[in-house]
C-alpha positions as CSV (number, residue, x, y, z in Angstrom):
1,M,-47.8,-1.5,-72.2
2,K,-49.2,0.8,-69.5
3,K,-51.1,-2.1,-67.9
4,L,-48.0,-4.2,-67.9
5,M,-46.0,-1.5,-66.0
6,T,-48.8,-1.3,-63.5
7,V,-48.8,-5.0,-62.9
8,I,-45.0,-5.0,-62.6
9,L,-45.1,-2.2,-60.0
10,A,-47.8,-4.0,-58.1
11,L,-45.8,-7.2,-58.1
12,V,-42.7,-5.3,-56.9
13,F,-44.7,-3.6,-54.1
14,V,-46.3,-6.9,-53.0
15,G,-42.8,-8.5,-53.1
16,A,-41.3,-5.8,-50.9
17,I,-44.1,-6.1,-48.4
18,L,-43.7,-9.9,-48.4
19,S,-40.0,-9.7,-48.0
20,F,-40.4,-7.2,-45.1
21,T,-42.8,-9.6,-43.3
22,V,-40.7,-12.8,-43.9
23,T,-37.2,-11.4,-43.3
24,Y,-35.4,-9.6,-40.6
25,T,-31.8,-8.3,-39.9
26,V,-29.7,-8.6,-36.8
27,R,-27.0,-6.0,-36.1
28,F,-23.6,-6.8,-34.5
29,N,-24.7,-5.2,-31.2
30,E,-28.1,-7.0,-31.1
31,T,-29.5,-10.4,-30.1
32,A,-32.9,-11.5,-31.6
33,V,-35.5,-13.7,-30.0
34,V,-37.9,-15.3,-32.6
35,T,-41.2,-16.4,-31.1
36,T,-43.7,-18.7,-32.8
37,F,-47.3,-18.0,-31.7
38,G,-45.8,-16.2,-28.7
39,K,-43.6,-19.1,-27.6
40,A,-39.8,-19.1,-27.6
41,G,-37.5,-22.1,-27.4
42,E,-33.8,-23.0,-27.4
43,G,-33.6,-22.4,-31.2
44,S,-35.2,-19.0,-31.0
45,I,-32.0,-17.0,-30.3
46,K,-30.0,-15.3,-33.1
47,N,-26.7,-13.8,-31.9
48,D,-24.9,-13.5,-35.2
49,A,-25.4,-10.4,-37.3
50,G,-27.0,-11.0,-40.7
51,L,-30.3,-11.4,-42.7
52,Y,-32.7,-14.1,-41.6
53,L,-36.1,-15.5,-42.7
54,K,-39.2,-16.0,-40.6
55,W,-42.9,-16.6,-41.0
56,F,-45.0,-13.6,-41.4
57,Y,-46.8,-12.0,-38.5
58,P,-48.7,-13.2,-36.4
59,I,-47.1,-16.7,-36.8
60,Q,-43.6,-15.5,-35.8
61,R,-42.5,-12.3,-34.2
62,V,-38.9,-11.0,-33.6
63,T,-37.8,-9.1,-30.5
64,K,-34.3,-7.6,-30.6
65,Y,-32.2,-6.8,-27.5
66,D,-29.2,-4.5,-27.3
67,K,-26.1,-6.4,-26.1
68,R,-24.3,-3.2,-25.0
69,L,-24.1,-2.1,-21.4
70,R,-27.0,-0.3,-19.9
71,V,-27.1,1.9,-16.8
72,V,-29.9,2.1,-14.2
73,E,-29.9,4.8,-11.5
74,T,-31.7,4.7,-8.3
75,R,-33.4,7.5,-6.5
76,S,-32.3,8.7,-3.1
77,E,-32.5,6.1,-0.4
78,T,-32.1,6.7,3.3
79,Q,-29.8,4.1,5.0
80,L,-28.5,3.6,8.5
81,T,-24.8,3.1,9.2
82,R,-23.4,0.7,11.8
83,D,-22.9,3.6,14.2
84,E,-26.5,4.7,13.7
85,F,-26.0,7.7,11.4
86,Q,-28.6,8.2,8.7
87,I,-27.3,8.9,5.2
88,I,-29.0,9.5,1.9
89,V,-27.4,7.3,-0.8
90,E,-27.8,7.6,-4.6
91,S,-26.4,4.7,-6.7
92,F,-26.3,3.2,-10.1
93,I,-25.8,-0.2,-11.7
94,T,-24.5,-1.3,-15.1
95,Y,-25.8,-4.5,-16.6
96,R,-26.1,-6.5,-19.8
97,V,-28.8,-8.9,-21.0
98,S,-26.7,-12.1,-20.9
99,D,-29.5,-14.7,-21.6
100,P,-32.0,-13.2,-24.0
101,L,-34.3,-16.3,-23.8
102,V,-34.7,-16.1,-20.1
103,F,-35.0,-12.3,-20.3
104,Y,-37.8,-12.6,-22.8
105,Q,-39.6,-15.3,-20.8
106,R,-39.5,-13.1,-17.7
107,F,-40.5,-9.8,-19.2
108,G,-42.1,-10.7,-22.5
109,N,-45.6,-10.1,-21.1
110,A,-44.8,-6.4,-20.4
111,G,-45.5,-5.5,-24.0
112,E,-44.5,-6.2,-27.6
113,R,-41.6,-3.8,-27.7
114,A,-38.1,-4.4,-26.3
115,E,-38.3,-1.0,-24.5
116,D,-41.3,-2.3,-22.6
117,H,-39.3,-5.3,-21.5
118,Y,-36.3,-3.1,-20.4
119,A,-38.6,-0.9,-18.4
120,R,-40.1,-3.8,-16.5
121,A,-36.6,-5.3,-15.9
122,E,-35.2,-2.0,-14.7
123,D,-37.9,-1.8,-12.1
124,V,-36.8,-5.1,-10.8
125,I,-33.2,-4.0,-10.9
126,R,-34.0,-0.9,-8.8
127,D,-35.8,-2.9,-6.2
128,R,-32.9,-5.4,-5.9
129,L,-30.4,-2.5,-5.7
130,R,-32.3,-0.7,-3.0
131,S,-32.5,-3.9,-1.0
132,A,-28.8,-4.6,-1.4
133,L,-27.9,-1.1,-0.2
134,G,-28.8,-2.4,3.2
135,E,-25.1,-3.4,3.3
136,V,-24.5,0.2,4.4
137,S,-25.4,-1.0,7.9
138,K,-22.2,-3.0,8.1
139,F,-20.0,0.1,7.8
140,S,-19.5,3.0,10.2
141,M,-19.5,6.6,9.1
142,G,-15.8,6.9,9.8
143,E,-15.0,3.9,7.5
144,L,-17.0,5.3,4.6
145,F,-15.7,8.9,4.9
146,T,-12.2,9.6,6.0
147,P,-9.7,12.4,5.2
148,E,-6.9,9.9,4.6
149,R,-6.3,9.1,0.9
150,G,-7.2,5.5,0.0
151,A,-8.6,4.7,3.5
152,S,-12.3,5.0,2.6
153,R,-14.2,1.7,2.4
154,L,-16.8,2.9,-0.2
155,G,-15.2,0.5,-2.6
156,D,-15.8,-2.4,-0.2
157,L,-19.4,-1.3,0.1
158,E,-19.9,-1.3,-3.6
159,D,-18.4,-4.8,-3.9
160,Q,-20.7,-6.2,-1.2
161,V,-23.8,-4.6,-2.9
162,L,-22.7,-6.1,-6.2
163,T,-22.4,-9.5,-4.5
164,Q,-25.8,-9.2,-3.0
165,V,-27.4,-8.3,-6.4
166,S,-25.5,-11.0,-8.3
167,G,-25.8,-13.8,-5.7
168,E,-28.4,-16.6,-5.4
169,G,-31.8,-15.4,-6.1
170,G,-30.4,-12.3,-7.8
171,L,-30.6,-10.8,-11.2
172,G,-29.1,-13.9,-12.9
173,E,-32.5,-15.5,-12.7
174,Y,-33.8,-12.8,-15.0
175,G,-31.2,-13.3,-17.7
176,I,-29.3,-10.2,-16.5
177,T,-25.7,-10.0,-15.5
178,P,-24.8,-7.0,-13.3
179,L,-21.4,-5.7,-14.1
180,G,-20.8,-2.9,-11.6
181,I,-22.2,-0.9,-8.8
182,G,-21.4,2.7,-8.0
183,I,-22.2,5.1,-5.2
184,S,-22.8,8.3,-7.1
185,R,-23.8,10.6,-4.3
186,V,-24.1,10.6,-0.5
187,R,-25.9,13.3,1.5
188,L,-26.6,13.8,5.2
189,P,-30.1,14.6,6.5
190,E,-30.3,17.8,8.5
191,A,-30.6,15.9,11.8
192,T,-27.6,13.7,10.9
193,T,-25.6,16.8,10.0
194,S,-26.3,18.3,13.4
195,A,-25.4,15.1,15.1
196,V,-22.2,14.8,13.2
197,I,-21.2,18.4,14.0
198,Q,-22.0,17.8,17.7
199,R,-20.0,14.6,17.7
200,M,-17.1,16.4,15.9
201,G,-17.2,19.1,18.6
202,A,-17.3,16.5,21.3
203,G,-14.3,14.8,19.7
204,R,-12.4,18.1,19.6
205,D,-13.2,18.9,23.2
206,K,-12.0,15.4,24.2
207,L,-8.8,15.8,22.3
208,S,-8.3,19.3,23.7
209,K,-8.7,17.9,27.3
210,E,-6.4,15.0,26.6
211,L,-3.7,17.4,25.2
212,E,-4.2,19.8,28.1
213,A,-3.9,16.9,30.6
214,G,-0.8,15.6,28.8
215,G,0.7,19.1,28.9
216,Q,0.0,19.5,32.6
217,A,1.5,16.1,33.3
218,E,4.6,17.1,31.3
219,V,4.9,20.3,33.3
220,R,4.7,18.4,36.6
221,R,7.4,16.0,35.4
222,T,9.6,18.9,34.3
223,V,9.1,20.8,37.6
224,S,9.7,17.7,39.6
225,K,12.9,16.9,37.7
226,A,14.1,20.5,38.0
227,R,13.5,20.5,41.8
228,S,15.3,17.1,42.1
229,D,18.2,18.4,40.1
230,A,18.3,21.6,42.1
231,D,18.3,19.6,45.4
232,R,21.1,17.4,44.1
233,I,23.2,20.4,43.1
234,R,22.5,22.2,46.3
235,E,23.5,19.1,48.3
236,F,26.6,18.8,46.3
237,T,27.6,22.5,46.7
238,N,26.9,22.4,50.4
239,R,29.0,19.3,50.8
240,R,31.8,20.8,48.7
241,A,31.6,24.0,50.8
242,Q,31.9,22.1,54.0
243,E,34.9,20.3,52.6
244,I,36.5,23.6,51.6
245,I,35.8,25.2,55.0
246,A,37.2,22.1,56.8
247,R,40.3,22.2,54.6
248,G,40.7,26.0,55.2
249,D,40.4,25.5,58.9
250,M,43.1,22.8,58.8
251,E,45.4,25.0,56.7
252,S,44.9,28.0,59.0
253,V,46.0,26.1,62.1
254,P,49.7,27.0,61.7
255,Y,48.9,30.7,61.1
256,L,46.6,30.8,64.1
257,E,49.3,29.2,66.3
258,A,51.8,31.8,65.1
259,Q,49.4,34.7,65.8
260,A,48.7,33.2,69.3
261,A,52.5,33.3,69.9
262,N,52.7,37.0,69.1
263,Q,49.3,38.6,69.7
264,E,50.4,42.2,69.3
265,L,51.9,41.5,65.9
266,A,48.7,39.8,64.9
267,V,46.6,42.8,66.0
268,F,49.0,45.1,64.0
269,L,48.7,43.0,60.9
270,Q,44.9,43.0,61.2
271,Q,44.9,46.8,61.5
272,I,47.2,47.1,58.4
273,E,44.8,44.8,56.5
274,L,41.9,47.0,57.6
275,L,43.6,50.1,56.4
276,R,44.5,48.5,53.1
277,N,40.9,47.5,52.5
278,A,39.5,50.8,53.6
279,M,41.9,52.9,51.5
280,A,41.3,50.9,48.4
281,K,38.7,53.6,47.5
282,R,38.8,57.4,47.6
283,M,38.3,58.6,51.2
284,T,38.9,61.6,53.5
285,L,40.9,61.3,56.8
286,I,40.7,63.9,59.6
287,L,43.9,63.9,61.8
288,S,45.0,65.9,64.8
289,T,48.3,67.8,65.0
290,E,48.9,65.8,68.2
291,D,49.2,62.6,66.2
292,F,52.8,61.5,65.4
293,G,54.2,63.3,62.3
294,M,51.2,65.7,62.1
295,N,52.8,68.5,64.2
296,I,54.3,70.2,61.1
297,F,50.8,71.1,60.1
298,S,50.3,73.3,63.2
299,Q,49.5,77.0,62.9
300,D,52.7,78.1,64.7
301,V,54.9,76.1,62.3
302,M,52.9,77.5,59.3
303,R,53.4,81.1,60.5
304,E,57.1,80.6,60.9
305,L,57.3,79.2,57.4
306,E,55.4,82.2,56.0
307,A,57.8,84.6,57.8
308,G,60.7,82.9,56.1
309,R,61.9,81.2,59.2
310,L,62.5,77.5,59.8
311,P,60.6,76.2,62.7
312,S,62.7,75.9,65.9
313,P,63.3,72.3,66.8
314,G,62.9,73.2,70.3
315,G,59.6,74.9,69.8
316,D,56.4,73.6,71.1
317,P,54.3,73.2,68.1
318,T,52.7,70.1,69.6
319,R,51.5,71.7,72.7
320,P,48.1,70.5,73.9
321,G,45.2,72.4,72.5
322,A,47.0,73.4,69.4
323,P,44.7,73.8,66.3
324,S,44.4,70.8,64.0
325,S,44.7,70.6,60.3
326,Q,43.0,68.3,57.7
327,G,44.6,66.1,55.1
328,T,43.2,64.3,52.1
329,G,44.6,61.0,50.7
330,E,43.6,58.3,48.5
């Protein structure tokens, strides 16, 4: 009984080993390439998930490739823009193994494991991506980097790099389909940074000079217009003043004729006008008792009034040399 159990266990063990060597499974996210004596043909590809039979090794061998997206990043690469600025670009590419048979035929000699094939393929992808990044030379620095939202052409650069990688003689010949290109980082070398700063400074200086020149031109236009307006107003006022003077002269002719007919009256009226203008303000007049109507302010008359007597009408209060008195009026 013990020997029978040993034989059964041995048969089970041998069967497990045989089943492992003659079967394989394919997952839903995998594609298998079955080679016979290292050769793969059209019927070697298994895309459907499930359990399959094969000849034991070394007659047949199975290599499985992941059908999901893979990402390859590139190291920093120095590129020259169209306006001769150096920039350091870091990028990445996403790809998928679209033709496992061609992929195996291209990279199967890199080793027995699928990881070895991927490593060799990604070296090729990096070389092609670095070469395609030469498309940077078709864009200026201002086109790639701008403060305006949505105005940057980085997206156009990524599309052109993807076209270069996918075009004739590209990754399609290796059974690889590139799905997307991304610019993950852009840096400026120190020399380029200094050049950019200098150019920005020169741009600001130019803009400042343009604004200053525009301001000066506007000042000149404003001053010129103001002078022109002033000359036009002055000319108008002078013309209007001449018209008023001429009209006044015409209207004054009858009055001048009347004054010419009676010159003494005209002189008297002028004197009255002079007195009216002069006495419009507070003033002090000094008069003599010899003037008409001022004799009542003589000292003789004042003494008689103080004595309680009326001055004699026949008196001589206005004799020559009599003292004068002062009067104040407004």
